[in-house]
C-alpha positions as CSV (number, residue, x, y, z in Angstrom):
1,X,-10.1,-11.5,42.4
2,X,-12.7,-11.9,40.1
3,X,-14.6,-9.3,38.0
4,X,-18.2,-8.4,38.4
5,X,-19.8,-6.8,35.6
6,X,-20.3,-3.7,37.8
7,X,-16.2,-4.0,38.0
8,X,-15.6,-4.0,34.3
9,X,-18.0,-1.8,33.7
10,X,-15.8,0.9,35.5
11,X,-12.6,-0.1,34.5
12,X,-10.3,2.4,33.1
13,X,-7.3,3.0,31.7
14,X,-4.7,4.5,34.3
15,X,-2.9,7.7,33.4
16,X,0.1,7.6,31.8
17,X,-0.3,3.9,31.4
18,X,-0.8,2.4,27.5
19,X,-3.0,-0.5,28.4
20,X,-4.4,-1.6,32.1
21,X,-5.1,-5.5,32.6
22,X,-8.1,-6.4,35.0
23,X,-7.9,-9.9,35.8
24,X,-11.0,-12.4,36.4
25,X,-9.3,-15.5,36.6
26,X,-8.0,-18.9,34.6
27,X,-6.0,-16.4,32.4
28,X,-8.7,-14.2,31.8
29,X,-8.4,-11.0,32.0
30,X,-9.9,-7.5,30.4
31,X,-7.2,-5.6,28.3
32,X,-8.2,-1.8,28.6
33,X,-6.5,1.1,26.3
34,X,-7.0,3.6,24.7
35,X,-9.0,1.9,21.6
36,X,-11.7,0.0,24.1
37,X,-11.6,-2.7,26.2
38,X,-11.2,-6.7,25.1
39,X,-11.1,-9.9,26.6
40,X,-7.8,-11.9,26.4
41,X,-6.6,-15.2,27.7
42,X,-3.3,-16.4,28.3
43,X,-2.4,-20.2,28.3
44,X,0.3,-22.1,27.3
45,X,0.3,-24.4,24.5
46,X,3.2,-27.3,23.2
47,X,5.3,-25.2,25.8
48,X,4.6,-22.2,24.5
49,X,2.8,-18.9,25.5
50,X,-0.1,-17.7,23.4
51,X,-3.3,-15.1,23.7
52,X,-6.7,-15.8,22.7
53,X,-8.5,-12.9,21.4
54,X,-12.1,-13.6,23.3
55,X,-14.1,-10.4,22.1
56,X,-14.8,-6.6,22.7
57,X,-16.7,-5.3,26.1
58,X,-19.7,-4.7,26.4
59,X,-20.4,-6.7,23.2
60,X,-19.1,-9.2,25.0
61,X,-20.5,-9.1,28.4
62,X,-18.8,-11.0,31.1
63,X,-20.6,-14.2,31.3
64,X,-20.0,-14.4,27.2
65,X,-16.5,-14.3,28.0
66,X,-16.6,-16.6,30.5
67,X,-17.9,-19.0,28.6
68,X,-15.6,-18.6,25.7
69,X,-12.7,-19.0,28.5
70,X,-13.9,-22.4,29.1
71,X,-14.7,-23.5,26.2
72,X,-11.0,-22.8,25.3
73,X,-9.9,-24.6,28.5
74,X,-11.9,-28.0,27.5
75,X,-10.1,-27.4,23.8
76,X,-6.9,-27.3,25.9
77,X,-7.9,-30.3,28.0
78,X,-8.1,-32.0,24.9
79,X,-4.8,-31.0,23.5
80,X,-6.6,-28.7,21.3
81,X,-5.0,-25.0,20.2
82,X,-7.4,-22.4,21.2
83,X,-6.2,-20.3,18.8
84,X,-5.8,-23.0,15.5
85,X,-9.5,-23.9,16.4
86,X,-10.9,-21.0,16.3
87,X,-9.4,-19.9,13.4
88,X,-10.8,-23.1,11.5
89,X,-14.2,-21.8,12.8
90,X,-13.8,-19.0,10.7
91,X,-12.8,-20.4,7.8
92,X,-15.6,-23.1,8.6
93,X,-18.3,-20.0,8.2
94,X,-16.9,-18.2,5.7
95,X,-16.9,-21.7,3.4
96,X,-20.8,-22.4,4.4
97,X,-21.6,-19.3,3.2
98,X,-21.8,-19.0,-0.1
99,X,-23.8,-16.0,-0.2
100,X,-20.5,-14.1,1.3
101,X,-20.6,-10.6,-0.1
102,X,-17.1,-9.1,-1.2
103,X,-16.7,-6.8,1.6
104,X,-16.7,-8.9,4.0
105,X,-14.2,-11.7,2.5
106,X,-12.0,-8.5,2.1
107,X,-12.4,-7.6,5.7
108,X,-11.9,-11.3,6.6
109,X,-8.6,-11.5,4.3
110,X,-7.3,-8.4,5.8
111,X,-7.7,-9.3,9.6
112,X,-6.1,-12.8,8.7
113,X,-2.9,-11.2,6.7
114,X,-2.6,-8.2,9.1
115,X,0.0,-9.4,11.3
116,X,2.4,-9.6,8.6
117,X,2.0,-6.4,6.9
118,X,2.6,-2.7,8.4
119,X,0.2,-0.8,9.8
120,X,0.0,1.8,7.0
121,X,0.0,-0.8,4.5
122,X,-3.3,-1.5,6.1
123,X,-4.5,0.9,6.5
124,X,-4.1,2.3,2.9
125,X,-5.8,-1.0,1.6
126,X,-8.8,-0.7,3.7
127,X,-8.8,3.2,2.3
128,X,-8.5,2.3,-1.1
129,X,-11.1,-0.5,-1.1
130,X,-13.6,1.8,0.8
131,X,-13.1,4.3,-1.8
132,X,-12.6,2.8,-5.0
133,X,-14.7,-0.2,-4.4
134,X,-16.8,-0.8,-1.5
135,X,-19.5,1.1,-3.1
136,X,-19.9,-0.7,-6.2
137,X,-19.2,-4.5,-5.7
138,X,-18.9,-4.5,-1.8
139,X,-22.2,-6.0,-0.7
140,X,-21.9,-8.1,-3.7
141,X,-21.6,-12.0,-3.5
142,X,-18.2,-13.6,-4.6
143,X,-20.1,-15.6,-6.5
144,X,-21.7,-13.0,-8.7
145,X,-18.7,-10.3,-9.4
146,X,-17.6,-11.2,-12.9
147,X,-14.5,-9.8,-14.8
148,X,-16.1,-6.6,-16.0
149,X,-17.8,-5.3,-12.7
150,X,-14.4,-5.0,-11.6
151,X,-13.1,-3.8,-15.0
152,X,-15.9,-1.0,-14.7
153,X,-14.6,0.1,-11.5
154,X,-11.1,0.3,-12.1
155,X,-11.7,2.0,-15.2
156,X,-13.9,4.8,-13.0
157,X,-10.7,5.3,-11.2
158,X,-8.7,5.6,-14.5
159,X,-11.0,8.0,-15.8
160,X,-9.8,10.5,-12.7
161,X,-6.2,10.4,-14.3
162,X,-5.3,7.9,-10.9
163,X,-3.5,5.3,-12.9
164,X,-1.2,4.1,-10.5
165,X,-4.3,4.1,-7.8
166,X,-6.2,1.6,-10.9
167,X,-3.6,-0.8,-10.9
168,X,-3.2,-1.2,-6.9
169,X,-7.0,-1.7,-6.7
170,X,-6.7,-4.5,-9.2
171,X,-4.0,-6.3,-7.0
172,X,-5.9,-6.3,-4.3
173,X,-8.9,-7.2,-5.6
174,X,-7.2,-10.2,-6.8
175,X,-5.6,-10.7,-3.6
176,X,-9.4,-11.1,-2.4
177,X,-10.4,-13.7,-4.8
178,X,-7.4,-15.6,-4.3
179,X,-8.2,-15.5,-0.2
180,X,-11.7,-16.8,-1.6
181,X,-10.7,-19.8,-4.0
182,X,-8.4,-20.4,-0.8
183,X,-11.2,-20.5,1.2
184,X,-13.2,-22.6,-1.0
185,X,-15.6,-19.8,-1.7
186,X,-15.0,-19.2,-5.8
187,X,-13.1,-21.5,-8.4
188,X,-10.9,-18.6,-10.0
189,X,-9.5,-14.9,-10.0
190,X,-11.9,-12.7,-11.9
191,X,-9.2,-9.9,-12.4
192,X,-6.5,-12.7,-13.9
193,X,-8.6,-11.7,-17.5
194,X,-7.4,-7.6,-16.7
195,X,-4.0,-8.2,-16.8
196,X,-3.2,-5.8,-19.9
197,X,-6.6,-4.4,-20.2
198,X,-5.5,-1.2,-17.7
199,X,-3.5,2.1,-19.3
200,X,0.0,1.1,-18.8
201,X,1.3,2.8,-15.7
202,X,4.2,5.1,-15.8
203,X,7.1,3.1,-14.9
204,X,9.2,5.4,-13.5
205,X,9.2,5.2,-10.1
206,X,9.2,7.7,-7.1
207,X,10.7,10.9,-8.1
208,X,14.9,11.1,-7.4
209,X,17.7,12.9,-8.2
210,X,20.7,10.5,-9.2
211,X,22.9,13.0,-10.7
212,X,26.0,13.9,-8.2
213,X,25.8,17.5,-9.4
214,X,21.7,17.8,-8.7
215,X,22.0,15.7,-5.6
216,X,24.8,18.2,-4.8
217,X,22.6,21.2,-5.2
218,X,19.7,19.1,-3.2
219,X,22.3,18.8,-0.4
220,X,23.1,22.8,-0.8
221,X,19.2,23.1,-1.0
222,X,18.6,21.5,2.2
223,X,21.8,23.2,4.3
224,X,20.3,26.5,3.7
225,X,16.3,25.3,4.4
226,X,14.6,28.0,6.6
227,X,12.2,26.5,8.6
228,X,11.4,24.7,12.5
229,X,14.2,22.8,13.9
230,X,11.7,19.9,13.6
231,X,11.3,20.0,9.9
232,X,15.1,21.1,9.3
233,X,16.3,17.9,11.3
234,X,13.5,15.9,9.7
235,X,14.7,17.3,6.1
236,X,18.6,16.8,6.6
237,X,18.2,13.4,7.9
238,X,16.3,12.0,4.9
239,X,18.5,11.4,2.4
240,X,21.6,10.3,5.0
241,X,19.1,7.3,6.6
242,X,17.3,6.5,3.2
243,X,14.5,4.8,5.4
244,X,10.6,5.6,4.3
245,X,9.4,8.8,5.1
246,X,6.5,7.3,7.7
247,X,9.3,5.4,9.6
248,X,11.4,8.6,9.9
249,X,8.6,10.7,10.6
250,X,7.3,8.0,13.3
251,X,10.9,7.9,15.0
252,X,10.8,7.5,18.7
253,X,13.3,8.8,21.1
254,X,13.3,5.1,22.5
255,X,14.7,3.7,19.1
256,X,17.5,5.5,19.4
257,X,20.8,4.7,20.8
258,X,23.5,7.5,20.3
259,X,26.4,5.4,22.4
260,X,25.3,2.0,20.3
261,X,25.4,4.7,17.2
262,X,22.0,2.8,15.7
263,X,18.6,3.2,15.6
264,X,16.6,0.7,15.5
265,X,12.8,0.2,14.2
266,X,10.5,-2.4,15.7
267,X,8.8,-5.0,13.4
268,X,5.3,-3.3,13.9
269,X,6.5,-0.2,12.1
270,X,7.9,-1.9,9.5
271,X,6.5,-2.8,6.2
272,X,7.9,-6.0,6.2
273,X,7.1,-6.7,9.8
274,X,10.6,-7.4,10.9
275,X,12.9,-5.3,13.0
276,X,15.3,-2.8,11.0
277,X,18.3,-1.5,12.3
278,X,19.8,1.6,11.1
279,X,23.5,2.4,11.4
280,X,23.9,5.9,12.0
281,X,26.5,8.1,10.6
282,X,28.3,11.0,12.7
283,X,26.0,13.1,11.1
284,X,23.0,11.8,11.8
285,X,23.7,11.4,15.3
286,X,24.7,15.3,15.2
287,X,20.8,16.1,13.8
288,X,20.1,13.5,16.9
289,X,21.8,15.8,19.2
290,X,20.5,18.9,17.8
291,X,17.1,18.3,18.2
292,X,17.2,15.8,21.4
293,X,16.8,19.6,23.7
294,X,13.5,20.5,22.1
295,X,11.7,17.5,21.4
296,X,14.2,14.5,23.8
297,X,11.7,14.8,26.8
298,X,8.6,13.5,24.4
299,X,8.1,10.5,22.4
300,X,8.8,11.4,18.8
301,X,11.9,13.0,17.4
302,X,10.0,14.6,15.2
303,X,6.3,15.5,16.3
304,X,3.5,17.5,15.1
305,X,4.3,21.3,15.5
306,X,0.0,21.9,16.9
307,X,-0.2,18.5,18.2
308,X,2.8,17.4,20.2
309,X,2.4,13.7,21.1
310,X,1.3,12.9,17.2
311,X,4.2,12.2,14.9
312,X,4.7,15.0,12.4
313,X,2.2,15.4,9.5
314,X,2.6,13.0,6.8
315,X,3.3,16.1,3.8
316,X,6.4,17.7,5.6
317,X,8.8,17.0,4.2
318,X,7.4,16.9,0.5
319,X,6.1,20.4,1.8
320,X,9.5,21.1,2.6
321,X,10.9,20.2,-0.8
322,X,8.3,21.7,-2.9
323,X,9.1,25.2,-0.4
324,X,12.8,24.5,-2.0
325,X,11.2,24.5,-5.7
326,X,11.7,21.0,-6.7
327,X,8.7,19.2,-8.1
328,X,7.8,16.1,-6.0
329,X,5.7,14.2,-8.4
330,X,8.7,14.6,-11.3
331,X,11.9,15.8,-9.7
332,X,12.4,14.5,-5.7
333,X,10.1,13.2,-3.6
334,X,10.8,12.3,0.7
335,X,10.6,8.7,-0.7
336,X,12.5,9.2,-3.5
337,X,15.5,9.4,-1.1
338,X,15.3,6.2,-1.0
339,X,16.4,5.8,-4.6
340,X,18.9,8.4,-4.7
341,X,20.7,6.5,-1.9
342,X,19.7,2.9,-3.9
343,X,21.2,4.3,-7.2
344,X,24.5,6.2,-6.4
345,X,25.6,3.5,-3.6
346,X,25.3,0.9,-6.9
347,X,27.5,3.2,-9.3
348,X,29.8,3.3,-6.1
349,X,29.9,-0.1,-6.5
350,X,28.7,-1.3,-2.9
351,X,27.6,-4.9,-2.4
352,X,23.8,-5.0,-4.0
353,X,22.9,-7.4,-0.9
354,X,23.9,-4.5,2.0
355,X,22.3,-2.0,0.0
356,X,19.2,-3.9,0.0
357,X,19.2,-5.0,3.4
358,X,20.2,-1.5,4.8
359,X,16.6,-0.6,2.4
360,X,14.6,-2.9,4.6
361,X,13.7,-4.9,1.2
362,X,12.4,-8.0,1.2
363,X,15.1,-10.3,0.5
364,X,16.0,-14.3,0.9
365,X,13.5,-16.6,2.8
366,X,11.3,-16.0,6.0
367,X,14.1,-17.3,7.7
368,X,17.1,-15.8,6.2
369,X,14.7,-12.5,6.9
370,X,14.4,-13.0,10.1
371,X,17.8,-12.1,10.8
372,X,18.4,-9.1,8.6
373,X,18.6,-6.4,11.3
374,X,22.0,-8.2,12.4
375,X,22.9,-9.5,8.8
376,X,26.0,-7.7,7.1
377,X,25.3,-5.0,9.9
378,X,29.6,-3.9,10.1
379,X,29.5,-3.0,6.8
380,X,26.2,-1.5,6.6
381,X,28.0,0.9,9.4
382,X,31.0,1.4,7.1
383,X,28.9,2.0,3.9
384,X,26.1,4.4,6.1
385,X,28.8,6.1,7.0
386,X,31.0,6.4,3.7
387,X,27.3,7.5,2.3
388,X,27.3,10.6,4.9
389,X,30.6,11.8,3.9
390,X,29.9,11.3,0.5
391,X,26.6,13.6,0.9
392,X,28.6,16.1,2.7
393,X,31.2,15.8,-0.5
394,X,28.4,16.8,-3.2
395,X,27.2,19.6,-0.9
396,X,30.2,21.3,-0.7
397,X,31.1,21.2,-4.0
398,X,34.2,19.1,-4.0
399,X,35.3,16.2,-6.3
400,X,34.5,13.7,-4.5
401,X,36.2,10.0,-4.2
402,X,34.1,7.6,-5.1
403,X,33.1,5.3,-1.8
404,X,33.8,2.1,-2.8
405,X,32.9,-0.9,-1.3
406,X,35.6,-2.3,1.1
407,X,36.9,-5.5,0.6
């Protein structure tokens, strides 16, 4: 049944559901979720199903949404993809506005690129722009911004001691300018001239232990850690799976298959927006079985202690490491378990490709990467089990036989 202004206004999310759809007809519906209400239209083009985002209710009224739907239907009748037409209109709008401001261009770039970025990377990018860039050059037209303007805001960041942040902000500004070049708004990237102008960033990566003896000490410290079961299990799991900290704390029970001995992380949680499979060693499976009675009925494997419907805090693992006496800036941090695994597995002669794929690093072409979650899976399973056994050996202080790759 078609919607009315009153029914659209009254539409609410059903209890216990992630989203609801209220159909208006001709493929259009009002999508309702916790974030708000959105007009969408499903259609098929060139034999493929697609969805057109029409706008947000009530900013876009029912009348306006129907007009947009009818316009899209007309485009389809002329063999034109509404989404492609929409993107073309956006590009033309930006190109026609020679006074487009930096903030608008930056947000437009993020909107376009976000489908290939992880949620955390998008949020970090926006946060850095809002904190370090927009207050000073966000309101300036792109054509007005020169190299000294960008250098000035980067020097401001450097003055606080945040050298790494300054380099990241320069990279983001460069992305914005290259996007502006692509849409015909400016002719060159003013950040190119800044290469070498900043204080060099520390060449070391995130703090991690790589000597087997010190890693053995770390494993013993983790085994003896006194804290809640949630934190204990998350801490013990971290070196075994060497996933990114955000992936661990956002792990959901529906992603864990203890029978298949795998943890399958969906694309939207991954930095590279690609499915990632982590073969689980017996030690990791034991950890999941240990915590399942406590958190298995909920969404997250490691929920927030105060708000169980949310994931564990971002700083929890680092805080635990600090409580054990480790300096997370110079010795070992949560993200550093990846470096520990990468370094030791290479020294133990495991395949570079197998390690890189298990780390979910960007390798190969777009096509080949789309199959990376399957590639080398049997050997990755062997490696992960051998890694778990190796860490057990380091923890016990035994003379560990190198876990060399099997031919």
